VEXDREN-2710 file (C-alpha; in Angstrom, 1 decimal):
% VEXDREN-2710
k/r/px/py/pz
1/MET/0.0/0.0/0.0
2/LYS/2.8/2.4/0.9
3/LYS/4.3/1.9/-2.6
4/LEU/1.1/3.0/-4.2
5/VAL/0.8/6.0/-2.0
6/ASP/4.4/7.0/-2.8
7/ILE/3.7/6.6/-6.5
8/TYR/0.6/8.7/-6.2
9/LEU/2.2/11.5/-4.1
10/TYR/5.8/11.5/-5.2
11/GLY/4.9/10.8/-8.8
12/ASN/2.8/13.9/-8.8
13/PHE/-0.4/12.2/-9.8
14/HIS/-2.0/13.9/-6.8
15/ILE/-1.3/17.5/-7.7
16/ALA/-2.0/16.8/-11.4
17/LEU/-5.4/15.4/-10.5
18/ILE/-6.2/18.4/-8.3
19/ALA/-5.2/20.8/-11.1
20/ALA/-7.5/19.0/-13.5
21/ILE/-10.4/18.9/-11.1
22/CYS/-10.0/22.6/-10.4
23/PHE/-9.8/23.4/-14.1
24/TYR/-12.9/21.3/-14.7
25/LEU/-14.9/22.9/-11.9
26/TYR/-13.9/26.4/-13.1
27/ASN/-14.5/25.8/-16.8
28/GLN/-16.6/22.6/-17.2
29/ARG/-14.4/21.4/-20.1
30/THR/-13.3/17.8/-19.9
31/GLN/-10.9/17.6/-22.8
32/GLN/-8.9/20.6/-21.6
33/ALA/-9.0/19.2/-18.0
34/ILE/-7.2/16.1/-19.4
35/ILE/-4.6/18.3/-21.0
36/ILE/-4.1/20.2/-17.8
37/PHE/-3.7/16.9/-15.9
38/LEU/-1.0/15.7/-18.3
39/ALA/0.8/19.1/-18.4
40/THR/0.8/19.4/-14.6
41/PHE/2.0/15.9/-14.2
42/SER/4.9/16.5/-16.6
43/TYR/5.8/19.9/-15.2
44/TYR/5.8/18.9/-11.5
45/ASN/7.8/15.8/-12.3
46/LEU/10.3/17.8/-14.2
47/CYS/10.7/20.2/-11.2
48/GLY/11.2/17.1/-9.0
49/ILE/13.9/15.8/-11.3
50/LEU/15.7/19.1/-11.4
51/SER/15.6/19.2/-7.6
52/VAL/17.7/16.0/-7.4
53/LYS/21.1/17.7/-7.7
54/ASN/23.1/17.0/-4.5
55/TYR/23.2/13.3/-3.6
56/SER/23.8/13.8/0.1
57/ASN/20.7/16.1/0.3
58/THR/18.7/13.5/-1.7
59/LEU/19.5/10.8/0.9
60/HIS/17.9/12.9/3.7
61/ASN/14.7/13.8/1.7
62/GLU/12.2/10.9/1.2
63/ARG/10.6/12.5/-1.8
64/LEU/13.9/13.3/-3.6
65/PHE/15.2/9.8/-2.8
66/TRP/12.1/8.3/-4.4
67/ILE/12.6/10.5/-7.5
68/SER/16.2/9.5/-7.8
69/LYS/15.3/5.8/-7.4
70/PHE/12.7/6.0/-10.3
71/LEU/14.5/8.6/-12.4
72/THR/14.4/6.6/-15.7
73/GLU/10.7/5.8/-15.2
74/LEU/9.8/9.4/-14.5
75/ILE/11.7/10.7/-17.5
76/PHE/9.7/8.2/-19.7
77/MET/6.4/9.2/-18.0
78/ILE/7.2/12.9/-18.6
79/PHE/7.9/12.2/-22.3
80/ALA/4.8/10.1/-22.7
81/SER/2.4/12.5/-20.9
82/SER/3.9/15.6/-22.7
83/THR/3.5/13.9/-26.0
84/LEU/-0.1/12.9/-25.3
85/ALA/-0.8/16.4/-24.0
86/ILE/0.6/18.0/-27.2
87/PHE/-1.4/15.5/-29.4
88/LEU/-4.7/16.3/-27.5
89/TRP/-3.9/20.0/-27.8
90/ILE/-3.4/19.8/-31.6
91/LYS/-6.6/17.7/-32.0
92/LEU/-8.5/20.3/-29.9
93/TYR/-7.0/23.1/-32.0
94/GLU/-7.9/21.4/-35.2
95/SER/-11.6/21.0/-34.1
96/ASN/-11.9/24.8/-33.8
97/GLN/-14.2/24.4/-30.9
98/TYR/-12.3/26.5/-28.5
99/ILE/-10.3/29.6/-28.9
100/ILE/-7.0/29.8/-27.0
101/ASP/-6.4/33.1/-25.2
102/THR/-2.7/33.6/-26.0
103/ILE/-2.0/36.1/-23.1
104/PRO/-2.7/33.7/-20.3
105/LEU/-1.0/30.9/-22.2
106/ILE/2.2/32.9/-22.9
107/LEU/2.3/34.4/-19.3
108/SER/1.7/31.0/-17.7
109/LEU/4.5/29.4/-19.8
110/LEU/7.0/32.3/-19.0
111/LEU/6.2/32.2/-15.3
112/SER/6.5/28.4/-15.2
113/VAL/9.9/28.6/-16.7
114/SER/11.0/31.4/-14.4
115/TYR/9.7/29.3/-11.4
116/LEU/12.4/26.7/-12.2
117/PHE/15.0/29.4/-11.3
118/LEU/13.1/31.4/-8.6
119/ARG/11.6/28.6/-6.5
120/SER/14.2/28.9/-3.9
121/ILE/13.1/32.5/-3.1
122/PRO/10.4/32.4/-0.4
123/LEU/7.1/34.2/-1.1
124/LEU/8.1/35.0/-4.8
125/LYS/7.7/31.3/-5.4
126/ASN/4.3/31.3/-3.8
127/LEU/3.2/34.4/-5.8
128/ILE/4.2/32.7/-9.1
129/ILE/2.3/29.5/-8.1
130/GLY/-0.9/31.6/-7.4
131/ILE/-0.6/33.6/-10.7
132/VAL/0.1/30.5/-12.9
133/TRP/-2.8/28.6/-11.4
134/ILE/-5.2/31.5/-12.2
135/LEU/-3.7/32.0/-15.7
136/VAL/-4.1/28.3/-16.5
137/MET/-7.9/28.6/-15.7
138/HIS/-8.2/31.1/-18.5
139/ILE/-6.2/29.6/-21.4
140/TRP/-9.3/28.5/-23.3
141/VAL/-11.5/31.4/-22.1
142/ASN/-11.4/35.0/-23.0
143/TRP/-9.9/36.4/-19.8
144/ASP/-11.8/39.0/-18.0
145/PHE/-10.1/39.4/-14.6
146/SER/-12.7/39.2/-11.8
147/LEU/-13.0/39.4/-8.0
148/LEU/-13.2/35.6/-8.0
149/ASP/-9.8/35.4/-9.6
150/LEU/-8.4/37.8/-7.0
151/PHE/-9.9/35.7/-4.2
152/LEU/-8.5/32.5/-5.8
153/PHE/-5.1/34.0/-6.2
154/ILE/-4.9/35.1/-2.5
155/TYR/-6.3/31.7/-1.4
156/LEU/-3.7/29.8/-3.6
157/VAL/-0.8/31.9/-2.3
158/PHE/-2.0/31.2/1.3
159/ILE/-2.3/27.4/0.6
160/SER/1.1/27.2/-1.0
161/LEU/2.7/29.1/2.0
162/TRP/1.0/26.6/4.3
163/TYR/2.2/23.7/2.2
164/ASP/5.8/25.0/2.4
165/SER/5.6/25.2/6.2
166/THR/5.3/21.5/6.7
167/ARG/7.4/18.5/5.6
168/ASN/4.9/15.8/6.4
169/GLN/3.8/14.3/3.1
170/VAL/0.3/13.3/4.3
171/LYS/-0.4/16.8/5.6
172/ARG/0.9/18.2/2.3
173/ALA/-1.5/15.9/0.4
174/PHE/-4.4/17.2/2.6
175/ILE/-3.4/20.8/2.0
176/ASP/-3.3/20.1/-1.7
177/ILE/-6.9/18.8/-1.5
178/LEU/-7.9/22.1/0.1
179/ILE/-7.0/23.8/-3.2
180/ILE/-10.3/22.3/-4.7
181/LEU/-12.5/23.9/-2.0
182/PRO/-13.1/27.4/-3.5
183/PHE/-13.5/25.9/-7.0
184/LEU/-16.1/23.5/-5.7
185/ILE/-17.9/26.3/-3.8
186/TYR/-17.9/28.4/-7.0
187/ILE/-19.6/25.7/-9.1
188/LEU/-22.1/24.9/-6.4
189/LEU/-23.1/28.6/-6.0
190/GLU/-23.2/29.0/-9.8
191/ARG/-25.6/26.0/-10.1
192/TRP/-27.7/27.3/-7.2
193/TYR/-27.9/30.7/-8.8
194/LEU/-29.0/29.2/-12.2
195/GLN/-31.7/27.1/-10.6
196/ASN/-33.0/30.0/-8.5
197/MET/-32.7/32.7/-11.0
198/PRO/-35.9/34.7/-11.6
199/LYS/-37.6/33.5/-14.8
END
């Protein structure tokens, strides 16, 4: 059982699933949520691999040790999930069903790359995480910044700061699950409003 939990948590299936669920709750788009899952899975595993630099530090960190132990498998999984995400993205683009908003796409890509170099700087790292998560929600939607986005940004920064304050992986997994909460409340309130809207 522990091996499965380690694969789920350290292999970043957990955070990828949460990102996909949040995207789906915010946008109600299944195909794009699958792409978000695959992209998040690839990106977070890439970040993990880049964190495995110093062997002595790796020995004292359970997550980094797990990553170093399954490095070849993770590289293969990153390649496979990235390839599938690109394929699905192209198929979606060819269908002309959804327009891509290039500003959130380009900004989220630039910030994701900068995060690789800035993640050791406290608070700046958390701000980047909050901004990227909000931008990703708007890649296939014409972005009109709202108070909801501001609230989600503040909430995500708070959650990522709380996440960084603990080393316990089970507690971190629980904190990650809390990311879904405002997205779930949003969709429930939206449905309630639509059902109770004056005719």
